C-alpha positions as CSV (number, residue, x, y, z in Angstrom):
1,M,13.5,-50.6,-7.1
2,R,12.0,-47.3,-8.3
3,V,8.5,-46.5,-7.2
4,P,6.5,-44.3,-9.5
5,A,4.8,-41.2,-8.1
6,S,1.0,-41.4,-7.7
7,P,-1.8,-39.1,-6.6
8,A,-1.4,-40.7,-3.2
9,A,2.3,-40.1,-3.0
10,E,3.6,-38.7,0.3
11,V,4.2,-35.0,0.1
12,V,7.1,-33.5,2.2
13,R,6.8,-29.7,2.6
14,V,10.2,-28.0,2.9
15,R,10.3,-24.3,3.6
16,G,13.0,-21.8,4.2
17,S,16.4,-20.7,2.9
18,A,16.4,-20.1,-0.9
19,T,20.2,-20.6,-0.7
20,L,19.7,-24.2,0.5
21,A,16.8,-24.8,-1.8
22,T,19.2,-24.7,-4.8
23,A,20.9,-27.9,-3.5
24,L,17.7,-29.6,-2.4
25,S,16.2,-29.1,-5.9
26,G,18.4,-31.9,-7.1
27,A,16.8,-34.2,-4.5
28,V,13.3,-33.7,-5.9
29,P,13.6,-36.2,-8.8
30,L,15.6,-38.7,-6.8
31,L,13.0,-39.0,-4.0
32,R,10.2,-39.1,-6.6
33,E,11.8,-41.8,-8.7
34,Q,13.1,-44.0,-5.9
35,Y,10.4,-43.7,-3.2
36,G,7.4,-42.0,-4.8
37,I,7.9,-39.0,-2.4
38,E,6.9,-35.6,-3.6
39,L,9.3,-33.0,-2.2
40,R,7.6,-29.6,-2.3
41,L,10.2,-26.8,-1.9
42,L,9.0,-23.4,-0.6
43,P,12.1,-21.2,-0.7
44,E,10.7,-18.3,1.2
45,G,10.7,-16.6,4.5
46,G,14.3,-17.4,5.6
47,S,15.5,-19.7,8.4
48,T,13.5,-18.2,11.3
49,Q,10.2,-18.2,9.5
50,A,10.8,-21.8,8.3
51,I,11.5,-23.0,11.9
52,L,8.3,-21.3,13.0
53,S,6.4,-23.1,10.2
54,V,7.7,-26.5,11.3
55,G,6.8,-25.7,14.9
56,A,3.3,-24.8,13.8
57,G,2.9,-27.8,11.5
58,T,2.5,-25.9,8.3
59,A,5.8,-27.3,7.0
60,D,7.5,-30.7,7.6
61,V,11.2,-29.6,7.2
62,A,12.9,-26.3,7.6
63,M,15.9,-25.4,5.4
64,S,18.0,-23.3,7.7
65,T,21.4,-21.5,7.5
66,R,21.7,-21.6,11.3
67,A,21.2,-24.2,14.1
68,L,18.2,-24.2,16.4
69,T,18.4,-22.0,19.4
70,A,16.9,-22.4,22.9
71,E,14.4,-19.7,21.9
72,D,13.2,-21.7,18.9
73,R,12.6,-24.7,21.1
74,A,10.9,-22.7,23.9
75,G,8.4,-21.4,21.4
76,F,7.1,-25.0,20.8
77,P,7.6,-26.9,24.0
78,S,5.5,-29.9,22.7
79,R,7.8,-30.3,19.7
80,R,10.9,-32.5,19.9
81,F,12.9,-30.7,17.1
82,E,15.6,-32.7,15.4
83,E,18.2,-31.1,13.2
84,Q,20.9,-32.4,10.9
85,R,23.8,-30.3,9.5
86,I,24.3,-31.4,5.9
87,G,27.0,-29.0,4.7
88,M,28.5,-25.5,5.0
89,Q,28.2,-22.4,2.9
90,A,31.2,-20.1,2.6
91,L,31.9,-16.9,0.7
92,A,35.2,-15.3,-0.2
93,V,36.4,-12.0,-1.6
94,I,37.8,-12.9,-5.0
95,V,40.3,-10.8,-7.0
96,P,42.3,-11.2,-10.3
97,R,46.0,-12.0,-10.6
98,D,47.1,-8.3,-10.8
99,V,45.6,-7.5,-7.4
100,W,47.0,-10.6,-5.8
101,A,50.5,-10.1,-7.4
102,A,50.6,-6.6,-6.1
103,G,50.4,-8.0,-2.5
104,V,46.8,-7.8,-1.5
105,H,46.2,-11.3,0.0
106,A,43.8,-10.5,2.9
107,L,41.5,-7.7,4.1
108,K,40.0,-6.6,7.4
109,Q,36.3,-6.4,7.8
110,E,36.3,-2.7,8.2
111,Q,38.3,-2.4,4.9
112,L,35.6,-4.4,3.2
113,V,33.0,-2.1,4.6
114,G,34.9,0.9,3.3
115,I,35.0,-0.7,-0.2
116,H,31.3,-1.5,0.0
117,E,30.4,2.1,0.9
118,G,32.8,3.6,-1.6
119,D,35.1,5.2,0.9
120,I,38.0,3.0,-0.2
121,K,38.4,3.4,-4.0
122,N,42.0,2.4,-4.7
123,W,43.9,-0.8,-3.9
124,Q,46.8,1.4,-2.7
125,Q,44.6,2.3,0.3
126,V,44.8,-1.4,1.4
127,G,48.4,-2.2,0.6
128,G,48.2,-2.8,-3.1
129,E,49.3,-0.8,-6.2
130,D,47.8,2.4,-7.4
131,R,44.8,1.0,-9.2
132,A,41.1,1.8,-9.0
133,I,38.9,-0.8,-7.3
134,K,36.2,-2.2,-9.5
135,S,33.7,-3.8,-7.1
136,Y,31.1,-6.1,-8.5
137,S,28.3,-7.0,-6.0
138,P,25.9,-10.0,-5.8
139,E,22.4,-8.9,-6.6
140,R,20.7,-7.1,-3.7
141,G,18.2,-9.3,-1.9
142,H,19.6,-12.6,-3.1
143,G,21.0,-15.1,-0.6
144,T,24.7,-14.3,-1.3
145,W,24.2,-10.6,-0.9
146,E,22.2,-11.0,2.3
147,F,24.8,-13.4,3.8
148,Y,27.7,-11.0,2.9
149,V,26.2,-7.7,4.1
150,T,24.9,-9.3,7.3
151,W,28.4,-10.4,8.1
152,L,29.7,-6.9,7.2
153,Y,27.2,-5.0,9.3
154,G,25.9,-7.5,11.9
155,D,22.3,-6.7,10.8
156,I,21.1,-6.6,7.2
157,R,18.9,-3.6,8.1
158,R,22.0,-1.5,8.7
159,A,23.4,-2.3,5.3
160,P,23.5,0.6,2.7
161,L,23.0,-0.1,-1.0
162,G,26.7,0.0,-1.7
163,K,28.7,1.7,-4.5
164,A,29.2,-1.2,-6.8
165,V,29.3,-0.3,-10.5
166,E,27.7,-3.5,-11.5
167,T,26.0,-6.6,-10.1
168,V,26.5,-10.2,-10.9
169,S,23.8,-12.8,-10.7
170,N,25.7,-15.9,-9.8
171,P,29.1,-17.2,-8.7
172,K,30.2,-18.2,-12.1
173,G,29.4,-14.7,-13.4
174,A,31.4,-13.2,-10.5
175,R,34.4,-15.4,-11.3
176,D,34.4,-14.6,-15.0
177,I,34.0,-10.9,-14.5
178,V,36.9,-10.8,-12.0
179,E,39.2,-12.9,-14.2
180,F,38.9,-10.5,-17.1
181,N,38.8,-7.1,-15.3
182,A,42.0,-5.7,-13.8
183,G,41.6,-4.2,-10.3
184,S,38.3,-5.9,-9.8
185,M,36.8,-7.8,-6.9
186,S,33.6,-9.7,-6.1
187,I,32.0,-12.3,-3.8
188,A,31.8,-16.0,-4.5
189,P,32.3,-19.4,-2.9
190,P,36.0,-20.0,-2.4
191,Q,35.9,-23.0,-4.8
192,Y,35.5,-20.5,-7.7
193,A,39.0,-19.2,-7.1
194,D,41.5,-21.4,-9.0
195,G,44.7,-19.8,-7.6
196,K,45.9,-19.1,-11.2
197,A,43.7,-16.3,-12.6
198,V,41.3,-15.8,-9.7
199,F,42.4,-15.7,-6.0
200,A,40.4,-15.9,-2.8
201,L,41.5,-13.3,-0.2
202,G,41.8,-14.2,3.5
203,I,40.2,-12.2,6.3
204,I,42.2,-10.5,9.0
205,S,40.5,-11.0,12.4
206,P,40.2,-8.1,14.9
207,K,43.2,-9.7,16.7
208,G,45.3,-9.5,13.5
209,E,45.1,-13.2,12.7
210,L,45.0,-14.2,9.0
211,I,42.1,-16.6,8.4
212,E,42.1,-18.1,5.0
213,P,38.9,-19.7,3.4
214,T,40.2,-23.2,3.5
215,V,37.9,-26.2,3.8
216,E,39.3,-27.0,7.2
217,N,38.7,-23.4,8.5
218,V,35.1,-23.5,7.1
219,L,34.3,-26.9,8.6
220,T,35.5,-25.9,12.0
221,G,33.7,-22.5,11.9
222,K,37.0,-20.6,12.2
223,Y,36.5,-18.8,8.9
224,P,34.0,-16.0,9.7
225,L,32.3,-15.9,6.3
226,S,30.8,-19.3,6.7
227,R,27.5,-20.8,8.0
228,P,25.9,-24.2,8.4
229,L,23.3,-25.7,6.2
230,V,20.8,-27.5,8.4
231,L,17.6,-29.5,7.9
232,I,15.2,-29.2,10.9
233,A,12.2,-31.5,11.6
234,G,9.5,-30.9,14.2
235,D,9.9,-34.4,15.6
236,R,12.0,-37.5,15.1
237,P,12.2,-37.9,11.3
238,T,10.1,-40.7,9.8
239,G,8.7,-41.6,6.4
240,G,9.5,-39.1,3.7
241,V,11.2,-36.7,6.1
242,K,13.7,-39.4,7.1
243,K,14.3,-40.3,3.5
244,L,15.2,-36.7,2.8
245,F,17.5,-36.5,5.8
246,D,19.2,-39.8,4.8
247,L,19.6,-38.8,1.2
248,M,21.2,-35.4,2.0
249,G,23.6,-37.1,4.4
250,S,24.6,-39.7,1.9
251,P,27.4,-39.4,-0.7
252,R,24.8,-38.7,-3.4
253,G,23.3,-35.9,-1.4
254,Q,26.7,-34.4,-0.6
255,E,27.4,-34.4,-4.3
256,L,24.3,-32.2,-4.8
257,L,25.8,-29.7,-2.4
258,V,29.1,-29.7,-4.2
259,K,27.4,-29.1,-7.5
260,T,25.7,-26.0,-6.1
261,G,28.9,-24.4,-4.6
262,F,28.6,-25.6,-1.0
263,I,31.0,-27.5,1.1
264,P,30.1,-31.1,2.1
265,I,31.0,-32.4,5.6
266,P,32.7,-35.7,6.3
267,Q,29.4,-37.2,7.6
268,A,26.1,-35.6,8.0
269,Q,25.5,-35.0,11.7
270,P,23.2,-33.3,14.2
271,A,23.9,-29.5,14.3
272,E,25.6,-28.1,17.3
């Protein structure tokens, strides 16, 4: 039974990660039509600020790309925070067939830093053929760019602008530009690499282990360019907050994640 929204509809304020907001936007009409709940998305401030807002009571749910910490909880001792991991985000370095066929199947973190800073300009420097690297970067300031450079440098404040010739605004654009430009590379969710025209490179760990961006490696946290997608409430979820948690943990909610390039988990569960 669908319940029409009304001026008295329950409003659920959801603040935080703009990355996760892209998936939750699909939940807005579902909650409105089925339960008369108005989901108000405020994709601003990032995970930490969102958690502080929930603790202070100015938001009902935080959209976070990390789990709660002891410090988060200590800041609001009267709160009984509850969190639910609903999916995972992963990024991969994607390259066209010519780069893959020349033998570049994985890179080290320091090699990616060198490419980002323009010190490595040719695929021959990382085991490939003598061909210039054409690096296409996600737009600076967007969630994908922030995630990637934070991983590269450990702190986004240490990240230089980079030497990319061109930026791409979304994963589909990254995939398309890589497919049709020899010697190119960009960043996108691994699902955008079809293994025919576009390939996802693995990451070589500091110990020399090859870690590929497989679903299994992402879900277990082994693949380093991955992070959890977490919903956080200030107390035990009830009412509209519980409806949101239940929806995003259901097959329909997991489908929303897949449509926006994220990786669903076998069953939504409390974050670790």
